[in-house]
VOFIKE-864109 format. One record per residue: y, z, x of N, C-alpha, C, O in turn; residue in one letter. Coordinates in steps of 0.1 Angstrom, whole numbers, plus 5000, padded with zeros to 4 digits. Each point is the difference from the previous one (the first is absolute). Example, Ala and Ser with C-alpha at 12.3 -4.5 7.8 and 13.67 -1.06 7.14 Angstrom:
2
494350785132501250004991501250005009500050075010A
501149864986501150005009501150084992501150015005S
END
This chain:
575
498849995004501550034995500849955013499850045011M
501349864983501650025010500650104997500750055010E
499450004980500950124991499350044990499449924993K
500550215003499550074991500949974986501250034999A
498149924993500750004986499650114994498950014996D
502550115004499550054994500850054985501249994998I
497850074991501049954987500750154997499550105005P
501649904986501150074997500250064989500650114999S
499049814993500750024983499250144996499050055003R
502049974988499650174999498949984991499749914993P
499650255008499149984988499949994981500750054992A
498449885006500149974984499850134996499750115006S
500449854980499950154992498450044997499650114997E
499649755004498550094997499750055015499050085000N
501649885012499850055013500250154999499350085006E
501549954987500550174997499350094992500250125001L
498649814990499850074991500750024989501149954998G
498250154990500150004991501250164999500050065010S
500849984980500850124999498950114985500150014988D
499150025020499550104990500750104995500250014988P
500250075019501250124998501549944993501050074997A
499049815000500949964995501450075008500750094996G
499449855017500750065010500649875004499749965011L
501249954980500849895011500750015010500149925010P
500650204986500950015015499550015014500549975010E
497950094987499750075011499449875006500049995012L
499349914978499649895003500749915007499549945009A
501950034987501449945006500250065012500349915007R
499750215002500150075009498849975008500449965012R
498450054986498849955004499849875005499349975009Q
501649934981500249835005500649985009499749935010S
501550144988501049975012499750065014500449955010E
498850184990499650075012499349875005500549935009L
498350054985498849885005500849895005499749965011I
501749974980500549885006500550055015499749945010A
501150164990500750045011498950015011500149945011A
498950164987498949955013499449895004499849975012L
499949964978499649875004501049905007499649915008F
501850104986501349905010499750075015499549935009A
500950204992499750075011499049975014500350015012D
498449964980498849985005500149855002499549965010A
501049974984500249865003500949945011499949905006S
500950194994501349985011499150075014500249955011K
499150144987499450025012498849915009499749985012L
499749974974499549915002500449855011499549945010H
501550054982500649875002501150015016500749925004Q
499050205001500550035011499250015011500449985011D
498050064984499149975012499950165002499550055011G
501050054976498850135003499150034990500050084992R
499149805011499249984991498850164998499650024989I
500150045020499350135000500850084988499450034990R
501949995012501050074991499349964987499350074994E
501249805003500049944988498750014994499950044989A
499149945017498550034996499750154995499250034991E
501450065017500450124992500350064987499650094993Y
501549825008501050014987499249934989500050044988V
499449825017499549924988498850134994500050044988Y
498950005022498950074994500850154990499750044989K
501550015019500450124988500349924987499250044992Q
501749875003500149934989498649984992499850024988I
499649935020498649944992498850164996499050014993L
501850085014499150124995500350064986499350064992A
502149905010500850024985499649904989499750034989V
500349835018500149924989498649895003500449885003Q
498850134997498749915004500049865000499849915008P
500850074976500149884993501449945005500549924993G
500150115019501349925004499949885010500450015011H
499049864980499549925011500749915008499449925007F
502350114994500549965011499850075011500149955011D
499650204988500050085010498650005006499950005012C
499049994980498449945006500349845006499249965008L
501549994990500149875008500849995010499649935009H
501750154991500750045013498850055010499649945010A
500050204984499150055012499049905003499949975012L
499249974979499249905009500849895007499349965009G
501649994991500649985010500650055013500349935010V
499950234989500250055013498650035008499749975012A
499450094978499049995010499349855008499650005011L
500549894979499649895007501450005012499749935010H
501050114990501150015012499550065011500049965012Q
499250214982499850095011498249995007499550085009L
499649784983499349985004498450034992498949955002G
501650154988499150024991499949894989500550024989D
498849855015500149874993498950054986500249994988H
499050065017499050024983500450054990499749974988A
501150155017500450114990501449904995500550044989Q
499949875015501549904996499349914995500849914996A
497650075002499849894989499850064989500349954989V
499150175011499750054991500750064991499550034989Q
501950015014500950034995500749894991500149994987L
500549905023500449914996499449904988500649934992I
497850125009499349904990500050104987499749964989G
500650175013500650094985501149954992500150014988L
500949925020501249924995499849874994500749964991V
498349975014499349884995499450054990499849914992L
499850175005499150054984501350004993499949934990K
500950115010501250054992500449834998499549944990Q
501249985018500749915004499449885007500449975011N
498749974983499049915008500649875006499349925006P
502050054991501049865005501250085005501049935000R
499150185003500650105011500349905014499350045009D
501749854996499949915006499850105016499249985010A
501850104988500550085015498650095003499550025011I
499850044975498850135005498949845006499250015010A
500949884983498649935000500349915022499049975007L
502450034997500349995010499850055012499849955011N
500250254984500050095010498950034999499650085009N
499449894981498550035000499249915010498950035005L
501749864996499449905008500050025015499149995008G
502250054993500150055015499350125005499750015011S
500250074979499050135000498449915006499550015011A
500249904977498549955004500249925014499150025009L
501949914994500049905011499950095014499349965009A
501150144991500250095010498550045004499650025012V
499749984978498650064999499249915000498950024994Q
501449835011498949895002499449944988499249905000G
501350184988499649954985500749874998500850014991R
499049885016500949874997499849944986500949984992L
498049995006499749954991501150024984500849934993A
498750235007500850094991501949985004501049994993E
498850015019501550015000500749874996501149994995A
498149915007500649864992500550024987501150014995L
497450014998500250054986501150054995500849944993V
499450185012501650084999501149954999500850034992S
499349885022501249925005500049904990501050014994F
498149905002499749904994500950094984501049954995S
498350165001500550014985501350074997500450014989S
500450055025501249995000500949914999500950034992A
499249855013500749894999499749914989500649894998V
498350174993499749924987500950074993501049934997A
499050225000500750084996501950014997500950044992A
499149895027501650004999499949845012499349985010R
501449944984499649845008501050045011499949975012P
501350094983501149995015499850155007500950075006D
497849964993500150125013499749925016498950005006Y
501849974997499849955015499050085012499249965009A
501350164985499350095010498449985001499449995011E
500150004981498850034993499749865003499150005008A
501149904989500149885011499549985009499149915002Y
501550195009499949995011498850115007499549985011V
500450124982498750085000498349904995499050015007H
501249924982499349914996499649965013498950015005C
502549905002499449875009499550065012499249945007S
501350204997499350115008498049965000499249955008G
500750114981498750035000499449825000499249995009V
500949954988499449844995500049985016499049965006L
502450095001499549955019499250075008499549975010R
500450194983498750055007498349954993499050045005E
501349894986498749934996499749875002499249944992L
501649985022500449895000500249914990499849895004G
500650114985500749964993501349945004500950034992R
499749895021501450015003500749904992501350024999D
498049874995500649904995500450034987501049954996A
498250154996500950084987500550075003500850034991E
499350095025501050115001501249885003500850034992A
499749865016500649945000501349944983501249994998V
497549994995500949964988500650154994501150024996E
498150065006500750174994501250035004500850044992G
499549965023500950025004501249925001501150035004Y
498549844991501349894995500650064987501250014999D
497950024992500250064987500750115004501149974996R
499050125009500750135002501449955008501150044996A
498949875014501549935007500549964989501150044996L
498449884998500849944988500550104990500849954993A
498850195005500750084991500950095009500950074996L
498749915018501150135006499649945018499150035007R
502449874996499849995013500250065010499949965011Q
500450194986500550095011498550085002500150085009D
498849914987499050055004499249975016499349905003L
501050185005499750005017498749954998499649895004A
499450224989499050045001499249844993499249945007G
501150004981499549885000500349895007499149915001A
502050085004500049925016498850025006499049934999H
501250175007498850055013498449994994499149935004C
500950194983498449874998499949874996498949955002G
501849974993499849865001499949925015499449905001R
501450165008499549975011499350045009500049965012G
499250134982498350055004499149944994498950015005T
501149894980499149944992500349855008499149945006A
502150034994500249855007498849995014499049935001L
501750185010499150035012498749924996499549895003T
500050204987498150044999499949864995498949945002N
502249984992499649845000500549935005500449904994L
499850145022500049925012501449934996500249895006R
500350134987501949974994500950025009501149994994R
499150035021500450095006501849945002500950075004F
499249844994501949985001500450044987501250034999D
498049994991501150044986499450155000500750084994E
498349965012499950145001501250105010500450114999A
499949795010501150025008501150034996500850095005I
499349834983501549974991500150144993501050074999Q
497549964994500150124989500450115009500950064995S
498750005017500150075009501250045004500350125002Y
500649744999501950035008500450024983501050074999D
498649904990500850064989500050114995500850054992R
497850005013499650144998501050075013501050064996A
499049925013500950055012501450004998500650105004L
500249794989501149984995500750144992501150065001E
497649984992500150074988500050175002500650094995L
498349905016499650165005500249955015499149935004R
501850095003499949985016499050085007499349965009P
500650154986498850135005498549994994499250105001D
500349794993499149964992498749985014499849895005F
499750214998499250015011498649904998499649925008A
499850104977499349924997500149825000499149915001E
501950074997500549895002500449935016499549905004A
501350175003499649985014498649965006500049925009H
499050154987498550015006499549884991499449925007C
500550054980499549914994500749855006499549905003G
501950134998500749865006499349965013499649895005R
500250255002499549945016498549994997499749955011G
499250064983499149914995499949874997498949945002I
502450014991499849894995500649905012499749885000A
501350195012500249945009498949975014500149915009L
499150194989498950005009499049874996499649915008A
500250114981499349884991500649875004499449895000E
501450125003500949875007499949955011500249885002L
499450215009500150035016501450075003500450005012D
500250044980501550065005499750115003500850084996R
498249985012499650115002501350105007500350114995I
500249845016501150125003501049984985499950104994D
500649845001500950034987499050124992500550104995E
498149855004499550124992500150125004500550104994A
499049915019500150115009501550084997499950124996L
501049835006501450054999500150044983500750104997D
498549834993499950054989499650144998500650094995G
498149915011499250135000500850155002499850114995F
501349845016500650105008500650064993499950125000A
501149804990501049994995499250134984500650104996Q
498049855000499650094991499950115003500550094993A
498849955022499850145005501250065004500050125001Q
501149795002501550085002500350084990500550115000S
499249824988500450054985499050134994500550104995L
498149885008499150054998499250085009498849994996R
501450095014499050015010498750045002499450015011P
500250014976498650054997499549884991499350044990D
500949845010499849884994498849975007500249955011Y
498850074985498649965007499549864997499349955009A
500949994983499849855000500949915013499949915008E
501250184988500749905009499750025012499949895006A
500050205000499450065017499049914998500149915008H
498850084985498849935003500049845003499649935009V
501150044979500849855002500449945013499849895003N
501050215003500650005011498949995008500149905007E
498650174995499150045007499249855004499549965011A
500549984976498849885000500649925008499449955009T
501950024990500949915005499750015013499549925007Y
500950184997500450065016498549955007499949945010R
499050114983498649945005500049864999499849945011L
500250014982500349854998500549975011499149985008L
502250014998500749995010499450045015500549955010L
498450154989499550045008500450135012499650035011G
501550024978500950135005498850115000499749994988D
499750085017498950054995500250175000499350094995F
502049925012500250135008500950074984499950114996E
500949784997500850064991499149984986500150064989R
499049835013499549964986498550074992499750004988G
499650085025499150064994500850165001499550104994F
501349925013500950164993500449994987499750094992E
500949835006500549954986499049994990500350034988K
498349915018499150004989499050134993499349994991Y
501050145017499950094993500850074986499850094992E
500849825011501150044983499049924988500449954990W
498550055014499349894991499350114987499749994989R
500450145021499550104990500550074987499550074992W
502049875011501050094988500049884989500750024991Q
498749865009500449884994498949984989498850015002T
501749974988499249984985498549965002499050064996A
501149845011498849935001498750125007498950054996R
502149995019498650105005499750145001499350085006F
502049944982500150145001498650084992499650115003R
500049834990499450054991498150045005499250094995T
500549815018499649975011500150085010499150005009N
501750084993500050105011499050115002499850054990K
499849995017498850095002500950145008500650005011R
499250094979500650155005498450055004499050004994S
501350045021499650045006500650165005501249995003F
498250124998500750125010500049965011501149955003A
498150055005499949915016501149905001500449914992Q
500250135021501349925001500049855007499149975008A
501949954989499949875001499649965013499950125003L
499849825006499749975014501149885006500149894994W
500550135014501549915001499949935017500949935005R
497850115001500449925013499250065009499650114998G
499949805013499450025008499550085013499749965011P
500450194981500150085011498350095000499149974994D
501150145013498349975002499250094992500650104998D
498349894997499349984990498650074999499350024990M
500650025024498750065003499650154991500750095000A
498249904992499750084993500550034986499950114994G
500549795003500749954989499249914992499549905006K
500350114982499649904985501349954995500950074997T
499349785002500449984991499749894991499249935005I
501250034985499749924991500949894998501250024999L
498349845001500749914999499349934989498950024997L
501949904995500249984984500349894998501249995001Y
498249904995500549874994501050044987499850124996G
500949824998501350034996500149874988500050034988E
500049875014499749904994499249855003499450025011Q
500449894986499049924996499449995013500550035010G
498149894989499049955008500350005012499550055010F
501749864988500449885013500650115009499650035011G
501550044983500750095007498950075010500149995013D
498750084978499450135008499249925013499850065011T
499849814987499149905006501150015016499850055011I
501449894984501349935007500150195014499750015012Q
500650074982500750115005498650125006500350105006F
498549864991498750085008500449985013499750095007A
500949834998499849945014500850105007500349985012R
500450154979500650065011499050205002500350095007Y
498449894984499350124999499750005015500250095007V
499249784998499950095014500850055013499750075010P
501649864984501150085006500150144997499850075009R
500549984977499750154998498950045007500550095007V
498449904996498850065004499950015015499250065006A
501949865000500350005012500450105006499750035012A
501050054980501350115002498850094999500650114997L
498449905003498850124995499650054986499150084998G
501949854992499650064988498449984993499249935006A
500550124986498749994991500849974991500950064994Q
498449765002499949964989499949984986499149924998I
501450124992499749994986500549814996500849965008V
498849974985500449894996499549964985498949964996L
502250074997499849964985500449884996501249974999E
497949944997500549874994498949994989499050084998V
501749754992499550004987498049995007499449995010P
500350044976498649985000499249915002498850025003G
501849834998499749865002500049995017499249925006P
501850185001499849935015499550145008500550025011L
498650084985499750095008499049975006499950065011Q
499049844984499249945011500149915008499249995009A
501849934991501249945013500350085010499850015012L
500950084978500750095012499150105007500650105006M
498449894995498950055009499949945015499550045011T
501049854984500449925017500850025009500149945011S
500850184983501349995012499550125008500450025011L
498350074982499350095010500049915011501249995001L
498249945006499849975016501149995003499950045012P
501449924986501150005007500850145003501150005005N
498050114990500550144997499850065016499049975006L
502050105001499850065014498750064995499950054988P
498649965022499050055004499950144999499050064997P
502250005008500050165002500750074990500650115004S
499649834982500750064991498850144996498849964999L
501350145000499650104997498850004987499150075000P
501249854992499049984989500349884993501049935000G
497750034991500249844995501049994992500250104993K
500649815006500949954992499949964982499549894997P
500850184994499550024987500649834990501249984999Q
498149974997500849884994499650054980499049994993I
502250035004499550074987500649884988500749925005V
499050074984500149894991501050084985499750094992A
501249855009501250094995499750044984499849924990A
500250205010499250074985499250075006499650104993G
500049895020499050124998500750175009501250045002D
497850014999500950165007500149985013499249945006P
501750094998500749995017499650155003499950104993L
499849865021499850125010501050095004500949964993P
499450125012501250095003500449895010499349925006D
502150104995500749905012501350085006500150114994F
500749875014501250105005501549944996500950074995D
499349745007500949954997499649884993498849985000V
502149934993499449884996501249895002501250025002Q
498249894996500949854998499949904993498849984999C
501949954997499249864990500249905008501050015007P
498449904996499749895009501149945000500149945011L
501150024980500849965000501050055006501049925002L
499150225003500950085009499349945015501049955006S
498650054997499250015013500749905011500050035012L
500549854984501149925009501150075002500649985011P
500150134981501250075002499550105014500650015011L
498050074983499950145008499749905015500450045011A
499049844989500049935015501349925002499749905007F
501550114990501049945002499849855001500749935008R
498350034983499649855003501249905004501250044998T
498749855007501349905001498749895002498850025001R
502249864999499049874999499349985010499049944998L
501550115013498849945013499250135006499549995011D
500550124983498950124998499350014987499750114996T
499949774996499050014989498750015005499449925008I
500150204985498350005009499249894994499849964989P
499749975026499549844992498750025007500049915008C
499250144992499050015005498749964991499250084996D
500849765000499549974990498749925009500349925009V
498450104987499650084983500150145002499650065010P
500850004980499850134999499350024993499550115002Y
499949814985499050034992498849935002500249925008L
498750084989499349934998498450024987499650104994S
499949785007498750014988499150085004499950025012A
499550064978498449985004499449935006500049894995P
499150125017499149885003499350004992499849884998A
499550184996498849974987500449914993499449894998A
501750164995500849914989500249855002500049904992K
500450115025500749855005498749905005500249885001T
498550205003498849925002499649954986499749895000A
500450164992499249984986501149864997499749885001A
501450154997500949854996500149915009500749904998W
498750145017500049845009498349964993499749894996C
499650205004498649924994500349924985499549904997E
501450164995499749934990500949924998500249974988R
500749975020500849915001499749835009500649905000L
498250165006499349885007500949955010501050075004G
498649805002500449915007501349974998500549964989A
500350075027501850004998500149875008500349995012H
499549904979500849885003501349955001500649915007T
499950204982501649974999501050115000499550115000K
501849875001500750105000499950054985500349934990P
499050215010500250104987501850044995500850025010R
499549984982501450024999499850144986499649984989I
500650095013500450114988501550014998501050005007G
498950024975501249954989500650154995499350105003L
501649914992500850084992501349935000500850005009V
499449944978501049964996501250074991501249985000W
498150154991501250114993499450125002498950025002A
502450064997499850155000499550084989499449924992G
500550185005499850114990501550024991500950085003N
499249854989501050024989500350094995500949994991P
498750105010500350134992500850034990501150075000R
498049854986500949964991500950104988500749974991K
498750185014500850084994501150085008500350114997D
500349815018500750055004501449845002499949925010Q
500650084984500649875001501249985009500849914999P
499150185010500849975015499049935010499949885003H
499450215000498849965004499449824998499849915007I
500050144976499549844999501149905002499449895000N
502050095003500749965000499849905013499949885002R
500150285010499749935012498449915003499849925009L
499550124983498649954999500349864999499749935010D
500950024978500049844993501149975014500349884999H
500250165009500849915009498949995013499849905006E
499650204995498850035010498949875002499749935010R
499850064977499049944996500049844994501049944993S
497850015011500149854993498549994988499250084998L
501049824998499049974992499049915007500449915007A
498150114992499249955008500449805003499749935010L
500950044978500149835000501350015009500349895005D
500350184996501150005012499449965016500749945008Q
498350104994499450025013499149865001499749955011I
500050004979498749884999500349935011499149965007A
502349994998499849895009499150015015499649915008P
500350274993499250075014498749914997499249965009L
500650014978498250004996500049825004499049954996F
501849975010500049875001499550005015499449895004D
500750245007499549985011498450014999499450115000V
500049784999498649994999498950065012498750014999D
502450045013499150045010500150165000500250055011A
499750014978500550145000498950084987499849944990C
499650195012499650024988500850115001500550055010S
499650034972501250034998498950104989499249964992F
501250195011499350114995501550134992501150045004Y
498249974986501150044991500250185006499050045005S
501950024995500150165004500850054990500550125000L
499749824992501050004984499450114991499049994992Q
501950145010499150064987501450024989501149975002K
498550094986500649994991499949904988500349885001G
499150184987499749894990500849905000499449915006D
501750074990500649904996499649905010499449904998D
501350155016499649905007499049945005500049905007A
499150184991498449985006499449914986498949945000Q
502250064985499449884987500349915007499049945002K
502349985007500749905001499049925008499849884997Q
499350215016498849955004498649984994499149935005L
500950134984498650014994499949904989498949944997R
502350054996500249894988500749875007500549924992E
499750065022501049884997498749925006498850014998G
502249875013499449855003499850045015499449925007P
501150224998499550005015498950095001499850045012W
499350014977499150105006498649945006499050065005R
501149814994498749935015500749995009499249965009D
502550054998500449985007500050155008500150005012R
499850124983500550105006498950094995499850014988V
499550065022498950094999500650174994500850085003V
498249904988500650134997499050125000499150004992D
501150105018499050155002500950114997499650095007F
501249944987501050084995498950074990500950064994T
498649955003499050084992499150105006499450094995D
500749865017499150095010501450125010499850105007D
501449824990500850115006500450124994501050024994L
498050095009500250114993501550095008500850054992H
499449975020500950075005500549915013499649885002D
501350175008500549935006499249975012500149895005F
499050205000498949985008499349864998499849935010S
499950034976499049924997500749895004499449925006D
502350064989500949885004499849995012499649895004T
500650225005500449995013498549925011500149925009A
498950144987498849935002500049845001499549945009A
501249994977499749894994501349935008499949885004L
501250184998500949925007499649995017500449905006I
498950185000499350055014499349814999500149915008E
499350094980499349845004500849864997499649895000N
501550154999501349864998501049995011500250105006L
500249824995501249945009500649994997500749955009D
500150064980501150034997500550034985499649954990L
501550155011500150034985501349935001500750005010V
499649944976501149954994500650114987499649974989I
501250125012500850084989501250024996500749995010S
499850044981501150054993500150145006499150045008V
502150044989500050095006499150154991500550064990D
498549975015499250074997498950075004499649955011T
499850164985499350085008499549905012500450015011S
498549904984499349935006500549975013499350015010V
502149934988500649935011500150125011499849985012L
500550144983499750135015498850015001499850065011H
499749934986498250035002499849905012500150035012L
499749844981500049905011500750035018499449995011A
502050034985500750045010499550125009500350035012G
499150034980499650195007498649935005499750075010A
499449834987499149985006500149905011499049965006L
502249994997500249885009499849854997499849915008G
500250104979499549904995501149865001501150044996K
499049835007500949924996500550014987499050004993S
502050015000500650054988501149905000500750005010V
499749914978501149914997500750074989499549984988W
501150075013501250054986500849914994500949975008L
499349964977500549974993501150124996499850104993M
501449855014500950124996501349974990500849915003N
499450174988501149944987501450045013499950065011R
501349874980501450005011500350134999500450045011Y
499550064979500750145002498850075000499550084992N
500049885021499550105010499450154999501050075001T
498349994997499950115006500450055011499249975009C
502050114995499850055011499550045011500850035009W
497349974994499550015010499849865006499550005012R
500749904981500049855009501349925006500149895005W
501150224994501250015006500549834998499249914996L
502050065007500349894996500149885011500250055012R
499749844987500149905005498649975013500149945011D
499050114984498949995009498649954994499450044989R
500349885018498349964997498950055006499049935001D
501150195002499250105008500150124994500650004989D
498950135015499950144996499750075014499249965008S
501650144994500150115012498950064994499250045009P
500349994980499150094993498449955001499050075000W
501049805000498649914999499849945010500349884998Y
499350125018500749855009499249864993500349885003P
498750154989499349884995500349934987499349924994S
501650115002501150004991501249874999501150015004L
498549894990501349904996500149994983499450024989R
501849945016501150034983500549904997500749965009Q
499149974982500549854994501150084986499650054990F
501649935013500550024991500749934991500249885004R
500450144981500949954994501249985004500450085008Q
500749814988501050005004501050054990499650084992D
501449895007501250074990499649924986500350064990A
498849805009499849974988499050084992499949984987A
499450125022499050094992498649894994499250034991R
500849895015498849864998498850025007500150015013D
498550014980498850015010499849925006499650005011W
500749884979499649825006500049975015499149935006R
501950134998500349975016499350075010499849975012P
499950164982499750085007498349985001499650025012V
499249944977499349954999499549885008498950005005I
502449884994499449895007500250065014499049965005G
501650105003500250045016498650065003499549945009R
499850164984498950045000498949915000499050025007I
501249864981498549905002500449945011499149935005A
502050085002499949895011499650095017499949975011A
500150154981499650085013498650015000499350005010A
500350014976498750034998499249845004498849995000L
501949925002499349885007499450015015499049965005H
502450095000499950005015499150125000499149985007D
500950144986499050095004498649934996499250095003Y
500349834993498950014995499649835011499049945000A
501950045007499849865012499450105011498850005004R
502650105002499250125008499050075000499450025011S
500350014979498950054999498549915004499050025007F
501649854986498349925004500149945014499149935005D
502350115004499949915011499450185009499349995010I
501050134985499450125007498249974997499149995008E
500850014981498350004994499449905010498850035004R
501949845000499449905007500250045012499449945008S
501350144995499850025017499250105001499449995011A
500350114982498950135003498549944996499050065002R
501149824991498149955001500049885009499249915001H
501950115007499649885014499150035012499849925008K
END
């Protein structure tokens, strides 16, 4: 809720009750007292003295439980104080009395939205604008929920309706800018943010949003200025700090980038995933002899694979290691053990997330290890391979695949869409391709192709499409990442979008080609076709047109060259 809509009309006669004793003068004086108290409480509320207002509202309701405006105002106060569930209950009582109270519907929507009950919030906001079509603020809030649901085009329409009613709503211009950014209409988004900042120069969210849109246009220096301006206005604005971190890391400024990245735990996206441990966060490479440290994955499979490279570095300090990872990675991560110092006092433990943890002294999430080791571009731990597949599984796949007469190419063309998380779904849409889009690769007859693709939608493209006889699909037999690693060990090259299998291939030291989107993840850096994280990785990037066709064309040409080299080497081995 941008601003509380606090009801302030006097109590009606039915709210004051009857006068069984026949004392109209006493009833009148009581009515005047209640009205005065409610006016005082409303003034306290508007002045931001919400706790004091709450106290007075409750005193009024102790005398007049049916004072619906007081119930409504108390609900708004409780929402602002963080008691959203109670706010929903109280405002709901008001709406039972008057189901078309637009202000109550708007405030109910705000209390529902902050609890993540977006579908219910959308119904409430929509009802508010239906009851009062000139209610610009309700259009703004409705559009905000539509944006959170990934329905950005509808959100823009709602913001436009609000602005047709009131051009002075800075929040509407800012929200419109965010929706336009999500729709990849960056120039229009910047114009919306500019208008918001004309109305409110101190609008930190607009500075930050404008920075994101500028960065998408590769105007990164200007974007960093925007994030800095947002932070100067709101020093605790976590999203602005993390956005700055992301683009500093993209530029290779690891010193400031990883330091700023620690702000991620204050953002809405990561706050709910933050672990609460009594043990201290480990912050640096001090002597760890005699201590046990918990290292744990905090984000996706790919992040865990990438930053597991630091585990031997921590162990080398003398620490006893407890590594917690998602269950599908547990078997694979046991392959880290041979890389750990043999002088460790005890065997490192690899624990599946959700299983009981042993005792430990300090803890650190994996993505904080680059900061702990003061990592710079030229000090990235790059002892590849640092993971390996189980020997028995690798041998079984070798026997199953048979004669190795052609280059074996593993393929991953799509990530995990996570349709219940619109922000991640948008990014997945940008990094993923449809199988038909990579079809020019199949014209390279000298290669055989193997699917490494998981995910129902993407697998369906192969199994029900025209390429099912061109791509061998054993993915039903890949039950965890150790199975996938064993199959990859028997391939020659993996071609993948930015997903966990790409990291796995890189960590195994396998040749891997990245089909990379224009607005790349920070870890792939800017203007590079290699990677300091994985020496065996080669990048094929989109240009500013964000068109995959030139990317696939370059990969197909490179694949022809790769197949010719394979034949030459194979012939040389058999001479």
